[in-house]
C-alpha positions as CSV (number, residue, x, y, z in Angstrom):
1,M,107.3,68.8,135.5
2,A,107.1,70.9,132.4
3,I,106.6,74.7,132.8
4,A,104.5,74.7,129.6
5,R,103.4,72.5,126.8
6,F,103.7,73.1,123.1
7,P,100.2,73.7,121.6
8,S,101.1,75.5,118.4
9,I,103.5,77.7,116.3
10,V,102.3,81.1,115.0
11,I,103.4,82.4,111.6
12,D,103.2,86.0,110.6
13,C,101.7,86.6,107.1
14,P,99.9,89.1,104.9
15,D,96.7,87.1,104.7
16,A,96.0,84.7,107.5
17,K,93.0,83.0,105.9
18,A,94.8,82.4,102.6
19,L,97.9,80.9,104.2
20,A,95.8,78.7,106.5
21,S,94.0,77.5,103.5
22,F,97.3,76.6,101.8
23,Y,98.6,74.6,104.9
24,G,95.2,73.1,105.5
25,A,95.2,71.6,102.0
26,L,98.9,70.6,102.3
27,L,98.4,68.7,105.6
28,D,94.7,67.8,105.2
29,W,93.9,69.6,108.5
30,E,90.8,71.5,109.5
31,V,91.0,75.3,108.9
32,K,89.4,77.9,111.2
33,T,89.5,81.6,110.6
34,S,88.6,84.8,112.3
35,D,89.5,88.5,111.7
36,G,93.3,88.6,111.1
37,W,93.8,85.1,112.6
38,A,93.6,81.6,111.3
39,E,94.7,78.1,112.3
40,V,94.9,74.6,110.9
41,R,94.5,71.7,113.3
42,A,95.1,68.0,113.0
43,D,92.5,65.6,114.4
44,Y,95.2,64.6,117.0
45,G,95.5,68.2,118.2
46,Q,98.7,69.6,116.6
47,C,98.1,73.2,115.4
48,I,99.7,75.9,113.3
49,C,98.4,79.4,113.6
50,F,98.6,82.4,111.2
51,Q,98.6,86.0,112.3
52,Q,97.9,88.7,109.8
53,V,100.4,91.6,110.1
54,A,100.5,95.0,108.4
55,D,103.5,95.7,106.1
56,Y,104.5,92.1,106.0
57,S,107.9,91.4,104.2
58,P,108.6,87.8,103.2
59,P,111.9,86.2,104.1
60,R,114.5,86.1,101.4
61,W,116.1,82.7,101.8
62,P,118.9,81.7,101.6
63,G,120.2,85.2,102.1
64,Q,120.1,86.9,105.5
65,E,118.9,90.4,104.5
66,L,115.4,89.3,105.6
67,P,116.1,85.9,107.3
68,Q,113.6,83.1,107.3
69,Q,113.6,82.9,111.1
70,M,111.7,79.6,110.9
71,H,110.6,77.0,108.4
72,L,108.5,73.8,108.4
73,D,109.7,70.4,107.2
74,V,107.0,68.0,106.2
75,M,107.5,64.4,105.3
76,V,106.2,63.0,102.0
77,E,106.5,59.6,100.3
78,D,107.2,60.8,96.8
79,L,109.0,64.1,96.1
80,D,107.8,64.5,92.5
81,R,104.2,63.8,93.3
82,A,104.3,66.1,96.4
83,E,105.9,68.8,94.4
84,A,103.2,68.8,91.8
85,E,100.6,68.9,94.5
86,V,102.1,71.9,96.4
87,R,102.6,73.8,93.2
88,A,98.9,73.3,92.4
89,L,98.3,75.0,95.9
90,R,100.5,78.0,94.7
91,A,103.8,77.1,96.3
92,T,106.9,78.0,94.4
93,R,110.0,75.8,94.1
94,H,113.0,77.8,95.2
95,E,115.9,78.0,92.8
96,H,118.4,77.1,95.6
97,Q,118.1,73.4,96.3
98,P,120.9,72.4,98.7
99,G,120.1,68.7,99.2
100,T,118.7,65.6,97.4
101,S,116.4,64.1,100.1
102,F,114.3,67.3,100.4
103,R,113.1,70.1,98.2
104,V,112.7,73.7,99.3
105,F,109.6,75.7,98.4
106,L,108.1,79.0,99.3
107,D,104.5,79.1,100.6
108,P,102.1,81.7,99.1
109,A,103.4,84.3,101.7
110,G,107.1,83.6,100.9
111,H,108.0,81.4,103.9
112,P,110.4,78.6,103.1
113,F,109.2,75.0,103.8
114,C,110.7,71.7,102.8
115,L,109.2,68.5,101.4
116,C,111.4,65.7,102.9
117,V,111.7,62.0,102.2
118,D,114.4,61.4,104.8
């Protein structure tokens, strides 16, 4: 029997509502916000939460001065189309691209995430 279950992951950020809006649009999940907290939730229950923190410093990937500590991989059918769509949501393509079956981007708060086809 499990000790716990995995309901969500919480990501620190400078603006919880803004980052939840980004991921809500990326994943087409419902966005809910409150003061300093926001979440996006799939209709099947998976959830990502965003916690607003003072003096937030974004990770500096791939360096380790301010390590990424975590990142999200999301599956897409077409990298070029998905790239155009996440850029329209204000994601930034990172200059360091270490693979060919995925692309690394930074969300609006500076967290790395990958669009993956494999």
